[in-house]
N, C-alpha and C positions, 0 to 999 in steps of 0.2 A: 601452206597453212590449211588446216582442216577445220571447217566450221563446226564439226561435231565436237571438237575440243572445247570451244566456247559454249556450245549448247549444253554440254554435260554439266556445266557449272550451274545451270538453272534447273534445280531439282524441284520435284513436286512440293517439297517442304517449303520452298520459297513462295509458293503460291497459296499455301494453307491459310494465311491471315485473311485473304479475301474469300477463300472458299468457305471459311467458317461464317463469314458475314452473309453469304448468299442466302442461306436458309433462314437465319435469324429466328424470329418468333412466328414465321409463316407456318400455320398449321397444315396447309396443303402441301408443304414441301416434303418430298419423299427422300429421307436420308439414305436409304439403302441404294437408291439409284445414284445419288450423289457420290457415295463411296465407291460404287462400281466404276464410275467414270474417273474417279481419282486414281484407281488402279491402272486404267488404260492410259491416263495422262502421264503416269510415271515412266513409261517407256520412252526412250530418246533415240534419235537417229545416231547410228554408229556405236551404240553402247552394248548391243547384243541382248541376250535373254536375261531375265531377272528371276531370282527365287523368291519364295514367300518372305524370308527374312529381309532381303534387300527391298522388297516392295513395302514391307511394314516400316522400314527405316525411312524410305522415300516419302511415304504418305502420312506417317504418324498414326496409322491405324493399328489396332491390336492384331497380333499375329493370328489369333483364332478367326478374327473377322476377315483378314486377308486370305486365309486358307479357304474359307467358305466362298469368298468372292471369286478367287481364281478358279475354283472348281466349277462354279456356276458359269463364269465367262467361257471356260473351256467347253462345257456342255452346250453352250449357245453358239460356239464356233468362232468366238472373237479372240480366243487365246488357244495356243497349242502347248502341250507339256512335252518337254524333251525327256525321253526315258533315261538317257544316259546320265543326266545331271539333276533331273527333277525341276529344272527351271522352266519358265514360261516365256513365250514370245508372241507378239500379235500375229494374227493371220490376215491374209488379203481381204477377208470379209469386212474388216474395218474400213477399207478403202471405199466401200460403197457409201458409207456415211459421209465421208469427206468429198467424194467425187460429185455428189449431188449438189453440194454447196459451190464447189469450184466451177462446175459446168454452167451454173445459173448466175454466176457473179458477173454482172454486166461490165463493171469497170475493168475486170480482168480480161474479158473478151475484147473490149475496145482498145485496151492499152497495149496488148501483146506486140503488135507490129511496131508501134512507136518505141516501146521499150527496147526491142531488138535493134532498131536503127540507132538509138542513143548508145546502146552497149557497144555496137560496132564502131561508132564514131569515137567514143572515148576509149575503146579497147579495154573495157572494164566490165563489171557485173552490175546489172540494173535489177533491182528487186521491188516488188510491191508487197506491202505487209498490212495486216490488220491487228488491232489490239487483241491480245489473248490474256486476260487477267492482268498480271503485272509484267507482261512481256509482250513483244511484238512477234507475230508469226507470219512467215512468208507464204503468200498465196500464189506468187508467180515469180519466175526467175528467167533472166536472159543473160547470156554470156557473150561478150564480144572479143575475148582474148583467147588465142590459141594456147597460151601458157597455162590456163586453168589453175591459176594460183589461188583463186578464191573458190572454195568448195561450198557454195550455197546450194540448198535444195529447198523445194517446196515443203513446208512443214517445219522448217528450222525455226527455233525461237531465239531471240536476242533480248537482252535487257533493255527496257525503255529508257532508263535514266542515263546510261552511258553510251548509247548508240545514237548516231545522227538520225536514223529513221525513227527511233523512239522519241527523240526530242522534237522532231518535226510533227509527230503525232500530238505531243503535248502542246505545241503551238497552235494546232488546229482545233483543240477542244476549248470549252469555256473555262473561265477562271475558277468557277466553282468546282467543275470536274477536275481541274488540274490540282486543286488543293487536296482533293481526295487521294490522288496519287502521292502527293508530297507527304502526306501523313504516313503512308506506308514506307516511303523511301527514308523518311527521317528515322523511323524505328529500325529499319534494316541497316542503315549506315552510321547511326549514332553520331559521334563527334565529327565524323567526316562529312556529314550532311550539309552544313552551311556552305562549305567550299564547293561541293558538288552542285548545290542549288544555284550558286552564282553562275556556274558554267552552263547549267540548263537554261537559266534566265537569259544568258547571253545568246544562246542559240535561238530562243524564242524571239528575241529582239532582232536577230539576223533575219528570221523568216518575215517579221513585220517590215523590215527595211528593204529586203531584196528578194523575198519569196523563197529563200532556201537557207539552210544552215550548213556549216562545215564542222566536222569533228576530225581531228588529226591525232592519231596514235592513242586515243583514250579508250575506245571500245576494244581495240586490239592493237597491240604494239606493231609499229611499222605498217599501219593500215590507215588510209584516208577515205573519207566519204562525204558526200553532200546529200542532202535529203530535203524533201518538201512535202507538205500535207496536201491531201485531196479531200476537200470538205463539201458535202452535199449542201444544196441551197437551204434545206431545212435544218442543217447541222445535226441531223440524227445519225449520220454515218460519216466516219472519219477514217481514211486510210492514209498511208504515207508511202512515198517511193524514194529510193536512194540509188546512188551510183557509187560503187565502192571498188577500190583497187589497192594493191600494195603501194607504199610510198615510193618505192624505187621505180614504179611503173607510171605514176602520174604525179604531176607537181601541184602544189597548192594554187599557183597562178592559173593553171589550166582549169582546175576545179572552180575557182572563183570567177574567172573571166569568160569561160566558155561552157563547161559542162553544167555548172550550177544554174546559170540563166536558162539554158536549154531545158533543164529538168523542171525548173519553176514554171516555164511556159507550158510544158507538157502537162503538168499537174493541174494548172489553171484551166487548160482545155478539157481535161477529163472530168472536172468537177460536175458539169451539167449531166454527165452520164452516170453519176452515182446512183446506185439502187440495186436491188436484188434481182 
């Protein structure tokens, strides 16, 4: 299973509702910068280069605007244009922006060894993720299985509402903040939302009762995961950590009775270390 397949379903257009709200009536908000970042966000792991038409479709921006932005981003060194196809792809210069964040993220630094130990114990993949608009983005990954059946990478995004790690995040935020996400999910899922909300609420209750939640075959068919939130003492920062593996590789009993409690204990211990 390739995680890029799942990630490709989360297009920039899925993020637009919140993106449009960010600027709002803020007179200091620079729309041109916002649109430039929307172009960069449209690129996804494993999808390859994108042309102006594809970028316009992904972002909802006019083609003329996209053309000017890709030209500018190329001149700045953040995109490169392929002469053979006329398409664009990000350059390593973008890594400098993200590396500064990752290298200074204390919870990532402190959790790395513990994540690897849990991954090897469970023979599964353990990931640490932060909220990125209406999805979760992985900021650390550890693999404990030689099978490499789970192709997670740092920077991969997964949907909040259908993943264990996303639901653990929802369990960690306030009710008011949670309702904000529910409004977006309700619009996105329409008549399917009430049933999906019940499953989310069940996961939130699981976190309350035992410190972690389990999602079996919902985020991805034949995949199981447990996840727990990591909440700073001031509640200003919320991360989540999961342990995920194919269903043939790990049983529900193992996740509930062994891996899940270990994960919850780890996340509780990491909470005091939260901060930038």
